[in-house]
C-alpha positions as CSV (number, residue, x, y, z in Angstrom):
1,X,270.8,80.4,368.4
2,X,274.1,78.3,367.7
3,X,274.9,77.5,363.8
4,X,275.8,73.6,363.0
5,X,279.0,73.0,361.5
6,X,280.2,69.6,360.7
7,X,283.8,69.4,362.2
8,X,284.4,69.9,365.8
9,X,284.8,74.0,366.6
10,X,283.6,76.3,369.0
11,X,279.7,77.4,368.5
12,X,278.5,80.1,367.4
13,X,276.4,82.6,369.1
14,X,274.2,84.9,367.0
15,X,272.6,87.9,368.1
16,X,268.9,87.4,367.0
17,X,268.1,90.3,369.2
18,X,267.2,92.6,365.9
19,X,264.5,90.2,364.9
20,X,263.3,88.7,368.6
21,X,262.1,92.8,368.8
22,X,260.8,92.7,365.2
23,X,259.2,90.0,365.5
24,X,258.3,90.9,369.0
25,X,255.9,94.4,367.0
26,X,254.9,92.8,364.5
27,X,253.1,90.0,366.5
28,X,252.0,92.6,368.5
29,X,253.3,90.9,371.7
30,X,253.4,93.5,374.9
31,X,256.7,93.3,376.3
32,X,259.0,95.2,378.4
33,X,262.9,95.4,377.9
34,X,265.7,95.7,381.1
35,X,269.0,95.2,380.8
36,X,268.9,92.8,378.2
37,X,265.7,90.7,379.6
38,X,262.6,90.8,378.0
39,X,259.2,90.6,380.4
40,X,256.6,89.2,378.3
41,X,252.7,89.9,378.6
42,X,250.3,87.7,377.5
43,X,247.6,90.6,378.4
44,X,248.2,94.0,379.4
45,X,245.8,97.4,378.9
46,X,248.1,100.5,377.5
47,X,247.4,102.4,381.1
48,X,248.9,98.6,382.9
49,X,251.6,99.0,380.5
50,X,253.0,102.0,380.9
51,X,252.7,102.2,385.1
52,X,255.0,98.9,384.3
53,X,257.3,100.9,382.2
């Protein structure tokens, strides 16, 4: 996410990973994180989800 600044400066990259994970968990969206990549599933049973880990 980039923050808007009224004058030209290098863009500041904000780390939103904690908020992203909190949102996924709050909304109960099935996901797996591998090497800072997030794999999101529309539907996964508990058995299927365990096999993906």
